[in-house]
C-alpha positions as CSV (number, residue, x, y, z in Angstrom):
1,X,0.0,0.0,0.0
2,X,1.4,3.4,-1.0
3,X,2.1,5.7,2.0
4,X,1.7,9.4,1.5
5,X,4.8,11.3,2.8
6,X,2.4,13.8,4.4
7,X,4.8,15.6,6.7
8,X,7.7,15.8,4.2
9,X,5.4,17.3,1.6
10,X,3.9,19.6,4.3
11,X,7.4,20.7,5.3
12,X,8.3,21.5,1.7
13,X,5.1,23.6,1.2
14,X,5.9,25.3,4.5
15,X,9.4,26.2,3.5
16,X,8.6,27.2,-0.1
17,X,5.8,29.6,0.9
18,X,7.9,30.9,3.9
19,X,10.2,32.2,1.1
20,X,7.1,33.7,-0.6
21,X,6.0,35.3,2.6
22,X,9.4,36.8,3.2
23,X,9.8,38.2,-0.3
24,X,6.4,38.9,-1.9
25,X,5.0,41.5,0.6
26,X,8.2,43.4,1.1
27,X,10.4,43.1,-2.0
28,X,8.5,46.0,-3.6
29,X,9.5,48.2,-0.6
30,X,13.2,47.1,-1.1
31,X,12.9,48.1,-4.8
32,X,11.3,51.4,-3.9
33,X,14.2,52.1,-1.4
34,X,16.6,51.9,-4.4
35,X,14.8,54.9,-5.9
36,X,12.9,53.0,-8.7
37,X,9.7,54.4,-10.1
38,X,6.4,52.6,-9.8
39,X,6.4,51.7,-13.5
40,X,9.9,50.2,-13.1
41,X,8.9,48.2,-10.0
42,X,5.9,46.9,-11.9
43,X,8.1,45.7,-14.8
44,X,10.6,44.1,-12.4
45,X,7.9,42.3,-10.4
46,X,6.3,41.1,-13.6
47,X,9.5,39.2,-14.7
48,X,8.9,36.3,-12.2
49,X,5.4,35.9,-13.7
50,X,6.8,36.2,-17.2
51,X,9.0,33.2,-16.5
52,X,6.0,31.3,-15.3
53,X,4.6,31.6,-18.8
54,X,7.3,29.5,-20.4
55,X,9.2,28.0,-17.4
56,X,6.6,25.5,-16.1
57,X,6.1,24.0,-19.6
58,X,9.8,23.7,-20.1
59,X,10.3,22.1,-16.7
60,X,7.3,19.9,-17.2
61,X,8.8,18.6,-20.4
62,X,12.1,17.9,-18.6
63,X,10.1,16.1,-15.9
64,X,8.2,14.0,-18.4
65,X,11.5,13.1,-20.1
66,X,13.4,12.2,-16.9
67,X,10.7,11.2,-14.5
68,X,12.7,12.9,-11.6
69,X,10.5,15.7,-10.4
70,X,12.1,16.2,-7.0
71,X,15.6,16.2,-8.4
72,X,14.6,19.0,-10.8
73,X,12.9,20.9,-7.9
74,X,16.0,20.6,-5.6
75,X,18.5,21.6,-8.4
76,X,16.4,24.6,-9.6
77,X,15.9,25.8,-6.0
78,X,19.7,25.7,-5.5
79,X,20.2,27.6,-8.7
80,X,17.6,30.1,-7.6
81,X,19.4,30.7,-4.3
82,X,22.7,31.3,-6.1
83,X,20.9,33.8,-8.4
84,X,19.4,35.6,-5.4
85,X,22.9,36.3,-3.9
86,X,23.3,38.7,-6.9
87,X,20.9,41.2,-5.2
88,X,23.6,41.9,-2.6
89,X,25.7,43.4,-5.3
90,X,23.3,44.8,-8.0
91,X,21.1,47.9,-7.7
92,X,20.7,49.1,-11.2
93,X,17.4,48.6,-13.1
94,X,18.9,46.5,-15.9
95,X,21.0,44.5,-13.4
96,X,17.9,43.7,-11.3
97,X,16.1,42.9,-14.6
98,X,18.6,40.2,-15.5
99,X,18.7,38.8,-11.9
100,X,14.9,38.6,-11.7
101,X,14.6,37.0,-15.1
102,X,17.1,34.2,-14.2
103,X,15.5,33.8,-10.7
104,X,12.1,33.5,-12.2
105,X,13.2,30.9,-14.7
106,X,14.6,28.6,-12.0
107,X,11.8,29.1,-9.4
108,X,9.1,28.5,-12.1
109,X,9.8,24.7,-11.8
110,X,8.7,24.3,-8.2
111,X,5.0,24.7,-8.1
112,X,3.7,22.7,-11.1
113,X,6.0,19.8,-10.3
114,X,5.2,19.9,-6.6
115,X,1.4,20.1,-7.3
116,X,1.5,17.2,-9.7
117,X,3.8,15.2,-7.3
118,X,1.4,15.8,-4.4
119,X,-1.6,14.7,-6.4
120,X,0.3,11.6,-7.6
121,X,1.1,10.7,-4.0
122,X,-2.6,11.2,-3.0
123,X,-3.7,8.8,-5.8
124,X,-7.3,10.0,-6.1
125,X,-7.7,11.3,-2.5
126,X,-7.8,14.8,-3.8
127,X,-9.7,16.1,-0.7
128,X,-6.4,15.6,1.3
129,X,-4.6,18.1,-1.0
130,X,-5.9,21.1,1.0
131,X,-4.7,19.6,4.3
132,X,-1.1,19.5,2.8
133,X,-1.3,22.7,0.9
134,X,-2.4,24.6,4.0
135,X,1.1,24.2,5.5
136,X,2.3,26.5,2.8
137,X,-0.1,29.1,4.1
138,X,1.3,28.5,7.7
139,X,4.8,29.1,6.4
140,X,3.7,32.3,4.7
141,X,2.2,33.6,7.9
142,X,5.3,32.9,10.0
143,X,7.6,34.8,7.7
144,X,5.3,37.6,6.7
145,X,4.7,38.4,10.4
146,X,8.3,38.0,11.6
147,X,9.8,39.8,8.7
148,X,7.4,42.7,9.2
149,X,8.5,43.2,12.8
150,X,12.1,42.8,11.8
151,X,12.0,45.4,9.1
152,X,10.6,48.0,11.6
153,X,13.8,47.6,13.5
154,X,16.3,46.8,10.8
155,X,17.3,48.4,7.5
156,X,15.2,47.3,4.5
157,X,18.4,45.8,2.9
158,X,18.3,43.2,5.7
159,X,15.4,41.7,3.8
160,X,17.8,40.1,1.4
161,X,19.4,37.9,4.1
162,X,16.0,36.8,5.3
163,X,14.8,35.7,1.9
164,X,18.1,33.9,1.2
165,X,17.7,32.0,4.4
166,X,14.2,30.8,3.3
167,X,15.5,29.8,-0.1
168,X,18.1,27.6,1.7
169,X,15.4,26.1,3.9
170,X,13.3,25.3,0.8
171,X,16.2,23.5,-0.8
172,X,16.9,21.4,2.3
173,X,13.3,20.3,2.6
174,X,13.2,19.4,-1.1
175,X,16.0,16.9,-0.6
176,X,13.9,14.7,1.7
177,X,10.7,14.5,-0.3
178,X,10.4,11.2,-2.2
179,X,9.3,11.1,-5.8
180,X,6.1,9.5,-6.9
181,X,5.2,7.5,-10.0
182,X,4.2,9.6,-13.0
183,X,0.9,9.9,-14.6
184,X,0.7,6.2,-15.1
185,X,-1.7,5.1,-17.9
186,X,-1.6,6.8,-21.3
187,X,-3.8,9.9,-21.6
188,X,-7.0,9.2,-23.5
189,X,-6.7,12.4,-25.7
190,X,-3.9,14.8,-26.7
191,X,-3.3,18.0,-24.8
192,X,-4.5,20.2,-27.6
193,X,-7.8,18.4,-27.8
194,X,-8.4,19.0,-24.1
195,X,-7.4,22.7,-24.5
196,X,-9.9,23.1,-27.3
197,X,-12.8,22.1,-25.1
198,X,-14.9,25.3,-24.4
199,X,-15.1,24.7,-20.6
200,X,-11.3,24.1,-20.3
201,X,-10.4,27.2,-22.4
202,X,-13.0,29.3,-20.4
203,X,-11.6,28.2,-17.0
204,X,-8.0,29.0,-18.1
205,X,-9.1,32.4,-19.4
206,X,-11.0,33.1,-16.1
207,X,-7.8,32.0,-14.1
208,X,-5.8,34.4,-16.3
209,X,-8.2,37.3,-15.3
210,X,-8.1,36.3,-11.6
211,X,-4.4,36.6,-11.4
212,X,-4.4,39.7,-13.5
213,X,-6.8,41.2,-11.0
214,X,-4.4,40.4,-8.2
215,X,-1.6,42.5,-9.9
216,X,-2.1,45.6,-7.8
217,X,-2.4,43.5,-4.6
218,X,0.9,41.6,-5.1
219,X,2.9,44.5,-6.5
220,X,1.7,47.6,-4.6
221,X,-0.5,46.6,-1.6
222,X,2.4,47.0,0.9
223,X,3.5,50.3,-0.7
224,X,-0.1,51.5,-0.6
225,X,-0.4,50.8,3.1
226,X,3.0,52.4,4.0
227,X,2.1,55.5,2.0
228,X,-1.1,55.8,4.1
229,X,0.8,55.6,7.4
230,X,0.8,52.0,8.3
231,X,3.9,50.5,9.9
232,X,5.7,47.5,8.3
233,X,4.5,45.3,11.2
234,X,1.0,46.4,10.4
235,X,1.6,45.6,6.8
236,X,2.7,42.1,7.8
237,X,-0.4,41.6,9.9
238,X,-2.7,42.6,7.1
239,X,-1.1,40.0,4.9
240,X,-1.3,37.5,7.8
241,X,-5.1,38.0,8.2
242,X,-5.6,37.1,4.6
243,X,-3.6,33.9,4.9
244,X,-5.3,32.9,8.1
245,X,-8.5,33.1,6.2
246,X,-6.9,31.0,3.5
247,X,-5.9,28.3,6.0
248,X,-9.4,28.1,7.4
249,X,-10.9,27.7,3.9
250,X,-8.3,25.0,3.1
251,X,-9.5,23.1,6.1
252,X,-13.1,23.5,5.1
253,X,-12.6,22.7,1.4
254,X,-13.2,18.9,1.7
255,X,-16.6,19.6,3.2
256,X,-17.4,22.4,0.8
257,X,-16.5,20.3,-2.2
258,X,-18.8,17.5,-1.1
259,X,-21.6,19.9,-0.5
260,X,-21.3,22.4,-3.4
261,X,-20.3,22.2,-7.0
262,X,-16.8,23.3,-8.0
263,X,-18.3,25.9,-10.4
264,X,-20.5,27.3,-7.6
265,X,-17.5,27.7,-5.4
266,X,-15.6,29.4,-8.2
267,X,-18.5,31.9,-8.8
268,X,-18.5,32.8,-5.2
269,X,-14.7,33.3,-5.3
270,X,-14.8,35.6,-8.3
271,X,-17.6,37.7,-6.8
272,X,-15.7,38.0,-3.5
273,X,-12.7,39.2,-5.4
274,X,-14.7,42.0,-7.0
275,X,-15.8,43.1,-3.6
276,X,-12.4,42.7,-2.0
277,X,-10.5,45.0,-4.5
278,X,-13.2,47.7,-4.4
279,X,-12.9,47.7,-0.6
280,X,-9.1,47.9,-0.7
281,X,-9.0,50.6,-3.4
282,X,-11.5,52.9,-1.7
283,X,-11.2,51.9,2.0
284,X,-7.5,52.0,2.7
285,X,-7.8,54.5,5.5
286,X,-10.3,52.2,7.4
287,X,-8.7,49.4,9.4
288,X,-12.0,47.4,9.7
289,X,-12.6,47.7,5.9
290,X,-9.0,46.5,5.1
291,X,-9.4,43.7,7.7
292,X,-12.7,42.5,6.1
293,X,-11.1,42.8,2.6
294,X,-8.1,40.7,3.6
295,X,-10.4,38.0,5.1
296,X,-11.9,37.6,1.6
297,X,-8.4,36.3,0.5
298,X,-9.7,33.0,1.8
299,X,-12.0,33.0,-1.2
300,X,-10.1,35.0,-3.8
301,X,-7.1,32.7,-3.5
302,X,-7.7,29.7,-1.1
303,X,-11.0,28.3,-2.4
304,X,-10.4,29.5,-5.9
305,X,-7.0,27.8,-6.2
306,X,-8.3,24.5,-4.6
307,X,-11.3,24.4,-7.0
308,X,-9.2,25.2,-10.1
309,X,-6.5,22.7,-9.3
310,X,-9.1,20.0,-8.8
311,X,-10.8,20.7,-12.2
312,X,-7.4,20.8,-14.0
313,X,-6.5,17.5,-12.4
314,X,-9.9,16.0,-13.5
315,X,-9.5,17.2,-17.1
316,X,-5.8,16.4,-17.7
317,X,-5.6,12.7,-17.0
318,X,-2.8,10.2,-17.0
319,X,0.5,11.4,-18.6
320,X,-0.9,14.9,-19.0
321,X,-1.2,15.6,-15.3
322,X,2.1,17.5,-15.0
323,X,1.5,19.3,-18.2
324,X,-2.0,20.3,-17.1
325,X,-0.8,21.9,-13.9
326,X,2.0,23.6,-15.8
327,X,-0.5,25.1,-18.3
328,X,-2.7,26.3,-15.5
329,X,0.2,28.0,-13.7
330,X,1.6,29.4,-17.0
331,X,-1.7,30.9,-18.1
332,X,-2.8,32.2,-14.7
333,X,0.2,33.0,-12.5
334,X,2.4,33.4,-15.5
335,X,0.6,35.4,-18.2
336,X,-2.0,36.9,-15.9
337,X,0.7,37.8,-13.4
338,X,2.9,39.5,-16.0
339,X,0.1,41.7,-17.4
340,X,-1.3,42.4,-13.9
341,X,2.0,43.6,-12.6
342,X,2.8,45.7,-15.6
343,X,-0.7,47.3,-15.9
344,X,-0.9,48.0,-12.2
345,X,2.5,49.8,-12.4
346,X,1.3,51.9,-15.2
347,X,-2.1,52.5,-13.6
348,X,-0.6,53.4,-10.2
349,X,1.1,56.5,-11.7
350,X,-1.6,57.5,-14.2
351,X,-5.0,56.9,-12.7
352,X,-4.1,56.4,-9.1
353,X,-4.3,53.5,-6.6
354,X,-8.0,53.5,-6.0
355,X,-8.9,53.3,-9.7
356,X,-6.2,50.7,-10.3
357,X,-7.9,48.5,-7.7
358,X,-11.2,49.2,-9.3
359,X,-9.9,48.1,-12.7
360,X,-8.7,44.9,-10.9
361,X,-12.2,44.3,-9.7
362,X,-13.5,44.7,-13.3
363,X,-11.1,42.0,-14.4
364,X,-12.3,39.6,-11.7
365,X,-15.9,40.3,-12.9
366,X,-14.8,39.2,-16.3
367,X,-13.7,35.9,-14.8
368,X,-17.0,35.5,-13.1
369,X,-18.8,35.9,-16.5
370,X,-16.6,33.3,-18.2
371,X,-17.2,30.7,-15.4
372,X,-20.9,31.3,-15.4
373,X,-21.2,31.3,-19.2
374,X,-18.9,28.4,-20.3
375,X,-17.7,26.3,-17.3
376,X,-20.9,25.9,-15.2
377,X,-23.1,24.6,-18.1
378,X,-20.5,22.0,-19.0
379,X,-20.4,20.6,-15.5
380,X,-24.2,20.5,-14.7
């Protein structure tokens, strides 16, 4: 009987998202401290997402050819850590551009391979995915909170040491996770035939719009709060509230997925995202409004991601499972993330933060329409 390496997978998710928690909320503050303009910061932060457009598919092909997912993950994490050391020496825009491009290429391997590996270990017990994935959220909370307090007492440049430490921890945890058999049986239809199905194309387009909508949140939320007088510790807590909601939702997802349809869950998530970004854009000076908006992260990411991953796993069978997760991440977190970061950088300087978040809400509404129009009827 196959035993799921629950705690080793959980430890890797914890460490990987601890790195995300140390970097994502605060790296824009570090870039701003270098004197870069908002548009430049938007471009730089989009590069990691750009590499997620091509990187996951390349690493998925390497994984399919070699069958060694965890070795690829550990090697690319080590390469990513080496790339990250360059930030200690480079401060020019084009130097940062090159470093972030290389870093994004190597780190783009981790999530599609880890997601497919976890689902392969679970062997159909998909409801257990959320109980493993939630440890990533716990790791995010630990670092986003601790780093926020640390940066109130230390120079912003000390962030580089904190992020490098989490990269090292991720690499160590990757070394102890066992690999799992691949997709197994041959896929019943080619990838392009799956992608041409209206419900699949519509879901991927909706996922693209969801991540695009998060562009201002990921790139400028911390800057927005600091500009309105919040301390870095308060910024950390605002991120933490959202991820606590995410953990609660992950714990509830097995029950929710048994009780409600996946498309019903997705529709609620997209609607919640519209409300969330309108609240952030126009209610930044109200702590209760921001708190409520951050709690909606449990829906705008937690429930949304769990439902989307489950549908992708259902549609991309057999040997296509790694490629299916890679396509999902490339289209959503890759292409959607690139455009979201770049457009939010341009909008921040031209139409202002509140209207930039309003545009994000409009993008999320577009995703709602696609799910209701094409995905829901196909799954009734």
